[in-house]
C-alpha positions as a printed Julia matrix, in Angstrom:
439×3 Matrix{Float64}:
   0.0    0.0     0.0
   1.47   3.31   -1.11
   2.0    5.92    1.61
  -0.2    8.93    0.68
   1.89  12.01   -0.08
  -0.37  14.23    2.01
   0.78  12.4     5.16
   4.38  13.28    4.37
   3.33  16.91    3.87
   1.49  16.94    7.19
   4.5   15.4     8.96
   6.85  18.0     7.46
   4.57  20.89    8.47
   4.41  19.37   11.98
   8.22  19.42   12.16
   8.16  22.94   10.73
   6.02  24.34   13.55
   8.1   22.46   16.12
  11.3   24.1    14.92
   9.65  27.55   14.81
   8.64  27.32   18.46
  11.99  25.96   19.55
  13.32  29.22   18.11
  10.75  31.38   19.9
  11.03  29.74   23.31
  14.79  29.59   22.86
  15.1   33.33   22.43
  13.05  34.05   25.56
  15.22  31.64   27.59
  18.53  32.87   26.19
  17.65  36.55   26.39
  16.19  36.25   29.9
  19.46  34.69   31.09
  21.59  37.34   29.37
  19.37  40.25   30.46
  19.18  39.17   34.1
  22.97  38.79   34.17
  23.47  42.47   33.32
  20.46  43.81   35.28
  18.09  44.82   32.46
  14.81  46.12   33.91
  11.51  44.34   33.27
  10.06  47.05   31.03
  13.08  46.98   28.72
  13.02  43.2    28.77
   9.37  43.21   27.7
  10.18  45.6    24.84
  12.93  43.34   23.5
  10.86  40.18   23.88
   8.0   41.8    21.94
  10.25  43.02   19.09
   9.74  39.75   17.22
   5.98  40.37   17.05
   6.39  43.82   15.46
   8.06  42.1    12.52
   5.67  39.16   12.64
   2.55  41.32   12.41
   3.47  43.08    9.16
   3.89  39.88    7.15
   0.72  37.94    8.07
  -1.64  39.21    5.38
   1.15  39.53    2.77
   2.05  35.96    3.71
  -1.47  34.76    2.92
  -1.48  36.68   -0.36
   1.94  35.35   -1.38
   0.97  31.77   -0.55
  -2.24  32.16   -2.57
  -0.54  33.52   -5.7
   3.02  32.16   -5.58
   2.33  28.87   -3.81
   2.57  27.92   -0.14
   5.4   25.44   -0.74
   7.76  28.05   -2.18
   6.87  30.78    0.31
   7.33  28.43    3.26
  10.79  27.42    2.08
  11.93  31.0     1.5
  10.69  32.16    4.89
  12.44  29.29    6.67
  15.77  29.92    4.96
  15.57  33.65    5.79
  14.82  33.32    9.5
  17.35  30.52    9.96
  20.2   32.53    8.46
  19.18  35.64   10.43
  18.89  33.69   13.66
  22.47  32.49   13.32
  23.63  36.12   13.35
  21.61  37.42   16.35
  24.06  38.94   18.87
  23.34  38.83   22.62
  25.5   41.85   23.34
  24.37  44.95   25.21
  26.74  47.04   23.09
  25.03  45.86   19.89
  21.44  46.13   21.04
  20.23  47.79   17.84
  21.55  44.9    15.75
  19.76  42.44   18.0
  16.5   44.38   17.69
  16.85  44.53   13.91
  17.6   40.8    13.77
  14.53  39.95   15.85
  12.38  42.14   13.6
  13.67  40.31   10.53
  13.11  36.9    12.11
   9.57  38.0    12.92
   8.91  39.16    9.35
  10.22  35.86    7.94
   8.22  33.68   10.33
   5.07  35.69    9.61
   4.81  33.95    6.23
   4.87  30.46    7.75
   1.36  29.86    9.11
  -0.57  31.42    6.21
   1.55  29.24    3.91
   0.83  26.12    5.96
  -2.93  26.75    5.89
  -2.8   27.2     2.13
  -0.84  23.95    1.76
  -3.18  21.97    4.02
  -6.27  23.35    2.28
  -4.87  21.95   -0.97
  -3.71  18.59    0.35
  -6.12  17.54    3.13
  -9.63  16.2     2.42
 -12.37  17.77    4.57
 -13.08  14.79    6.81
  -9.41  14.79    7.94
  -9.24  18.55    8.35
  -9.52  18.93   12.14
  -6.96  16.3    13.11
  -4.54  17.32   10.36
  -4.54  20.98   11.37
  -4.39  20.03   15.05
  -1.42  17.71   14.47
   0.44  20.34   12.47
  -0.14  23.1    15.02
   0.61  20.77   17.95
   4.18  20.78   16.68
   4.42  24.29   18.13
   3.82  22.96   21.61
   6.09  19.94   21.3
   8.81  22.31   20.12
   8.18  24.63   23.05
   8.2   21.66   25.47
  11.49  20.38   24.07
  12.95  23.87   24.19
  11.95  24.37   27.83
  13.45  21.0    28.74
  16.79  21.2    26.91
  17.7   24.81   26.21
  18.22  26.04   29.81
  20.99  23.44   30.15
  22.43  24.53   26.8
  22.52  28.13   28.07
  24.2   26.99   31.28
  26.95  24.94   29.65
  27.3   26.46   26.19
  26.3   30.06   26.78
  23.23  31.95   25.6
  24.64  32.5    22.1
  24.84  28.75   21.47
  21.03  28.56   21.49
  20.83  30.59   18.29
  23.36  28.42   16.47
  21.41  25.27   17.34
  18.13  26.86   16.22
  19.65  28.0    12.93
  21.0   24.49   12.29
  17.54  23.0    12.86
  16.02  25.54   10.48
  18.5   24.8     7.7
  18.03  21.04    8.17
  14.25  21.36    7.84
  14.65  23.55    4.74
  16.69  20.82    3.04
  14.04  18.22    3.92
  11.23  20.42    2.59
  13.08  21.16   -0.65
  13.73  17.45   -1.14
  10.35  15.93   -0.29
   7.61  18.58   -0.65
   5.67  19.23   -3.86
   2.52  20.96   -5.06
  -0.52  18.65   -5.36
  -1.82  17.9    -8.84
  -4.9   15.98   -7.76
  -6.4   14.44   -4.66
  -4.73  11.24   -3.47
  -7.86  10.25   -1.53
 -10.54   9.17   -4.04
 -13.23   8.82   -1.36
 -12.94  12.39   -0.14
 -13.99  15.72   -1.54
 -10.96  17.84   -2.4
 -10.46  20.45    0.29
 -12.1   23.69   -0.63
 -14.18  22.24   -3.45
 -16.89  20.29   -1.66
 -19.78  21.17    0.57
 -19.39  18.45    3.2
 -16.92  17.55    5.92
 -17.89  13.87    5.48
 -16.16  11.25    3.32
 -18.33  10.59    0.27
 -17.51   7.53   -1.85
 -19.83   8.35   -4.7
 -18.31  11.69   -5.69
 -15.79  11.95   -8.47
 -12.26  12.92   -7.68
 -11.75  16.64   -8.16
  -8.63  18.33   -9.27
  -6.74  20.44   -6.74
  -5.19  23.59   -8.18
  -1.44  23.76   -8.19
   0.45  26.89   -7.21
   0.51  28.09  -10.78
  -3.26  27.83  -11.22
  -4.31  29.45   -7.94
  -5.15  32.65   -9.8
  -8.11  30.88  -11.36
  -9.89  30.98   -8.01
 -10.91  34.53   -8.79
 -10.75  37.83   -6.98
 -10.2   37.66   -3.23
 -13.36  38.96   -1.44
 -11.53  41.34    0.9
 -14.53  43.5     1.74
 -16.78  40.57    2.63
 -14.04  39.09    4.81
 -13.47  42.33    6.69
 -17.18  42.79    7.46
 -17.94  39.12    8.18
 -18.95  38.45   11.8
 -17.87  34.76   11.66
 -14.43  35.9    10.5
 -14.3   38.42   13.35
 -15.21  35.62   15.77
 -12.11  33.76   14.56
 -10.0   36.93   14.75
 -11.01  37.75   18.34
 -10.32  34.22   19.55
  -7.0   34.1    17.73
  -6.02  37.32   19.53
  -6.97  35.92   22.93
  -5.33  32.54   22.34
  -2.04  34.15   21.44
  -2.25  36.78   24.18
  -2.38  34.0    26.78
   0.18  31.82   24.97
   2.74  34.55   24.33
   2.51  35.96   27.85
   3.12  32.53   29.35
   5.75  31.57   26.79
   7.78  34.76   27.23
   7.24  35.42   30.94
   7.02  31.99   32.59
  10.84  31.79   32.73
  10.85  35.13   34.58
   7.96  34.04   36.82
   9.82  30.88   37.83
  13.07  32.76   38.4
  11.78  35.93   40.14
   8.21  35.16   41.18
   8.92  31.74   42.72
  12.7   32.06   43.22
  13.28  28.84   41.27
  16.06  28.04   38.82
  14.93  26.68   35.45
  17.95  24.37   35.35
  16.94  22.84   38.67
  13.27  22.28   37.81
  13.95  19.22   35.68
  11.31  17.99   33.26
   8.39  19.71   35.05
   9.0   23.0    33.24
   8.11  21.4    29.9
   4.74  20.07   31.07
   2.59  23.1    30.04
   3.72  22.77   26.42
   3.62  18.98   26.4
   0.04  19.26   27.64
  -0.73  21.58   24.72
   0.65  18.99   22.32
  -1.56  16.26   23.8
  -4.76  18.31   24.05
  -4.34  19.82   20.6
  -4.41  16.36   19.05
  -7.24  15.22   21.31
  -9.27  18.21   20.12
  -8.61  17.44   16.46
  -9.52  13.76   16.71
 -12.59  14.53   18.83
 -13.82  17.2    16.41
 -13.53  14.9    13.39
 -15.25  12.09   15.33
 -18.2   14.29   16.35
 -18.6   15.55   12.77
 -18.12  12.36   10.77
 -20.38  10.35   13.12
 -23.02  13.09   12.77
 -23.19  13.54   16.54
 -22.95  17.32   16.11
 -22.88  19.64   13.13
 -19.63  21.38   12.18
 -20.89  24.59   13.76
 -21.87  22.98   17.08
 -18.62  21.03   17.24
 -16.48  24.13   16.74
 -18.46  26.09   19.34
 -18.42  23.27   21.9
 -14.66  22.71   21.8
 -13.85  26.42   21.65
 -16.09  27.23   24.64
 -14.9   24.38   26.86
 -11.27  25.07   26.02
 -11.33  28.81   26.68
 -13.48  28.76   29.83
 -11.41  26.07   31.59
  -8.24  27.89   30.51
  -9.55  31.15   31.99
 -10.24  29.53   35.37
  -6.77  27.98   35.48
  -5.09  31.28   34.56
  -6.87  33.17   37.32
  -5.97  30.48   39.85
  -2.28  30.45   38.88
  -0.94  33.33   41.06
  -2.57  31.79   44.14
  -0.04  28.96   44.09
   3.37  29.78   45.52
   5.2   26.61   44.56
   6.4   24.99   41.35
   3.89  22.11   41.5
   0.81  24.36   41.63
   2.2   26.73   39.02
   3.05  23.95   36.6
  -0.4   22.39   37.15
  -2.3   25.63   36.47
  -0.21  26.64   33.47
  -0.51  23.09   32.08
  -4.3   23.05   32.44
  -4.58  26.55   31.0
  -2.42  25.94   27.94
  -3.79  22.43   27.43
  -7.38  23.58   27.21
  -6.39  26.55   25.06
  -4.94  23.99   22.64
  -8.2   22.03   22.8
  -9.97  25.23   21.79
  -7.93  25.37   18.59
 -10.19  22.61   17.24
 -12.81  25.33   17.39
 -11.53  28.68   16.12
  -8.29  27.63   14.37
  -9.77  25.0    12.05
 -12.71  27.31   11.4
 -10.61  29.18    8.79
 -11.03  26.21    6.47
 -14.73  25.83    7.26
 -15.79  29.34    6.3
 -13.29  29.99    3.49
 -11.55  26.81    2.28
 -10.42  28.44   -0.96
  -8.95  31.41    0.9
  -7.74  29.64    4.06
  -4.3   31.26    3.88
  -5.8   34.73    3.47
  -8.2   34.36    6.42
  -5.39  32.83    8.46
  -3.23  35.84    7.64
  -5.96  38.2     8.82
  -6.64  36.37   12.08
  -2.96  35.72   12.78
  -2.33  39.45   12.42
  -4.6   39.86   15.43
  -2.77  37.03   17.18
   0.53  38.76   16.56
  -0.8   42.07   17.86
  -1.61  40.12   21.01
   2.09  39.33   21.31
   3.02  42.99   20.97
   0.38  44.12   23.46
   0.56  41.25   25.95
   4.33  40.77   26.17
   5.05  44.5    26.32
   2.2   45.24   28.75
   3.37  42.51   31.12
   6.79  44.12   31.34
   5.22  47.48   32.16
   2.93  45.93   34.78
   5.87  44.32   36.55
   8.0   47.46   36.34
   5.12  49.52   37.78
   4.83  47.02   40.62
   8.52  47.47   41.41
   8.12  51.26   41.46
   5.28  50.84   43.96
   7.66  48.81   46.15
   5.84  45.55   45.43
   8.26  42.64   45.47
   8.19  40.59   42.27
   8.29  37.47   44.41
   4.79  38.3    45.74
   1.58  37.06   44.12
   0.16  40.59   44.03
   2.72  41.76   41.48
   1.68  38.96   39.09
  -2.09  38.9    39.59
  -2.92  41.3    36.75
  -0.5   39.48   34.45
  -2.63  36.32   34.59
  -6.09  37.79   35.2
  -6.08  39.87   31.99
  -5.8   36.86   29.63
  -8.28  35.01   31.86
 -10.94  37.66   31.35
 -10.16  37.8    27.63
 -10.74  34.04   27.33
 -14.22  34.34   28.82
 -15.21  37.27   26.58
 -13.8   35.66   23.44
 -15.56  32.35   24.03
 -18.89  34.18   24.26
 -18.22  36.03   21.0
 -17.4   32.75   19.23
 -20.49  31.11   20.7
 -22.73  33.86   19.33
 -21.22  34.68   15.92
 -19.2   31.67   14.66
 -20.38  29.22   12.01
 -19.07  26.01   10.51
 -20.72  26.67    7.13
 -18.82  27.78    4.04
 -19.53  31.49    3.49
 -16.89  32.34    0.85
 -17.26  30.48   -2.46
């Protein structure tokens, strides 16, 4: 039995997201160690950590457009090569701060093309009845990468120095680029004769009686017609996706960038001495992301719930449980309670991705990369706002003589994303749909 090519594509995109998040978590770990060693204040630290997202935000919509017209395969390869080479040159030197800022901006711009490209690729390759679990598996690579980074990179910083992290990340990026160049290709036609080609059918269910439909290659994407920008911008279901993408990434980026600081300053714990427990929040995201994808496809294909009800159910459960865990987090003053709360919060956020994140392909399968670019722009703005605001909150607490080892100084940091999760889940519950609204 021949191994379907789409499975190889899904596996490669899974590895792609893993490497991207090793890079992101790696910078926060390496920079936190370097900044704390020279006494950089929390506000300045937040500004540097958020620099990546300023670059990332400007390339989301252009990334969707480029993937639509040039082809996701080519755009993904170019973006990976660019950020990998730039990452290798990032200096952790206080005397060359402007170069570091410029490098992080460039890495952000390059990585901004990645997820719109991936959604375009998956929309071409994956039949509708495999959509939820395929997207969930691909995106769960982010969390496995973050988990691996949290486990291994603090020791690399300790024994090899902070700069060594960037060299390892660049090597991983170049290795993946070679694999993608060697094994990836544009689809000519569906390799699953019992499924409707993604973006060209009306059902999420496998249908054996329908004829195989041709999937457009990168060169024929233009035949899909004019992109309905105005309808997208004024579409309430699209805005439901956008709002939830913002909230998801606000919570994720705050925890990803500031958990190392919270462990070090808030709990007075060394990352190197925490062992494998520090990777549990991201490992939990990996597990729950895939549970959400499999569960969503099961509920839909068995006709237990409609696509709309399935998306709303998983999104609501994921975001509400995550909110409760976030707001409980500062009450725990030990590593066990903190790891538990952050693991539950991030795990259920990942479960919620089977709601809002896959919904791009439900409402606009032909323009999945474009809609992903729009919503991921909001998610990137969340990184700019959340990471920078957290630094200012902590610096303000210090000015008010509040010790950063106290729970009071961190309460607002975790309550803000908690409240956002509750509000966003209500918006998705009211306005989201699983029906195709863009032909």
